[in-house]
C-alpha positions as CSV (number, residue, x, y, z in Angstrom):
1,X,9.1,-4.8,-3.9
2,X,7.1,-6.9,-6.3
3,X,3.5,-5.8,-6.5
4,X,0.5,-7.9,-7.7
5,X,-3.3,-8.0,-7.8
6,X,-5.4,-11.1,-7.0
7,X,-7.5,-12.3,-9.9
8,X,-10.9,-11.4,-8.3
9,X,-9.8,-8.3,-6.3
10,X,-8.9,-5.3,-8.4
11,X,-9.0,-2.9,-5.4
12,X,-5.9,-4.1,-3.5
13,X,-2.3,-4.2,-4.3
14,X,-0.3,-6.9,-2.5
15,X,3.4,-7.4,-2.2
16,X,5.6,-10.5,-2.4
17,X,7.8,-10.7,0.6
18,X,10.8,-12.4,-0.9
19,X,13.1,-11.1,1.9
20,X,10.9,-12.5,4.6
21,X,10.9,-9.2,6.5
22,X,8.4,-8.3,9.2
23,X,5.2,-6.5,8.4
24,X,6.6,-3.4,10.2
25,X,9.8,-3.5,8.0
26,X,7.6,-4.0,4.9
27,X,5.5,-0.9,5.9
28,X,8.6,1.2,6.3
29,X,10.0,0.1,3.0
30,X,6.7,0.8,1.3
31,X,6.3,4.2,2.8
32,X,9.8,5.1,1.7
33,X,9.1,4.2,-1.9
34,X,5.9,6.2,-1.9
35,X,7.5,9.2,-0.3
36,X,10.2,9.2,-3.0
37,X,7.3,9.6,-5.5
38,X,5.9,12.6,-3.6
39,X,2.8,10.7,-2.4
40,X,1.1,12.2,0.6
41,X,0.9,9.7,3.5
42,X,-1.5,10.7,6.3
43,X,-1.5,9.9,10.0
44,X,-1.9,6.3,11.3
45,X,-5.4,5.2,12.4
46,X,-5.4,2.2,14.6
47,X,-8.1,-0.4,14.6
48,X,-8.2,-3.7,16.6
49,X,-7.0,-5.7,13.5
50,X,-4.9,-3.3,11.5
51,X,-3.3,0.1,11.1
52,X,-4.6,2.4,8.3
53,X,-2.8,5.3,6.6
54,X,-4.9,7.6,4.4
55,X,-2.9,8.6,1.4
56,X,-3.2,10.5,-1.9
57,X,-1.7,10.2,-5.3
58,X,-2.4,13.1,-7.7
59,X,-5.5,13.9,-5.6
60,X,-6.8,10.4,-5.7
61,X,-7.3,8.7,-2.3
62,X,-6.0,5.3,-1.3
63,X,-5.1,3.5,2.0
64,X,-2.1,1.7,3.2
65,X,-3.3,-1.2,5.3
66,X,-0.9,-3.0,7.7
67,X,-2.0,-6.2,9.4
68,X,0.0,-8.4,11.7
69,X,1.1,-10.5,8.7
70,X,1.2,-8.2,5.7
71,X,0.9,-4.7,4.2
72,X,-1.2,-3.9,1.2
73,X,-2.7,-0.9,-0.6
74,X,-6.4,-0.4,-1.0
75,X,-8.3,2.0,-3.4
76,X,-11.9,2.3,-4.4
77,X,-10.9,3.5,-7.9
78,X,-9.1,1.1,-10.3
79,X,-7.5,4.2,-12.0
80,X,-5.7,4.9,-8.7
81,X,-4.6,1.2,-8.5
82,X,-3.2,1.4,-12.0
83,X,-1.2,4.6,-11.1
84,X,0.2,2.9,-8.0
85,X,1.1,-0.3,-9.8
86,X,3.3,1.8,-12.2
87,X,5.4,2.9,-9.3
88,X,6.3,-0.8,-8.5
89,X,7.0,-1.9,-12.1
């Protein structure tokens, strides 16, 4: 999975879907990668527009967000974003 940040949004990590897999398949693949890195993935919280998974990397919180069309990672702290980006290098 190739990860990237948008120029004006440093709190979200997006993924290029070269394989044209569904958002559900993308989520499963992402969770698998994160679990291999011993990252804690919490229970799913459903909202009308997306599914949210509260996660932690080295005690720092972040969220997996799955919409109908894409999956991305969100974190308030840019340090957490940097740690997550290293996983996908």
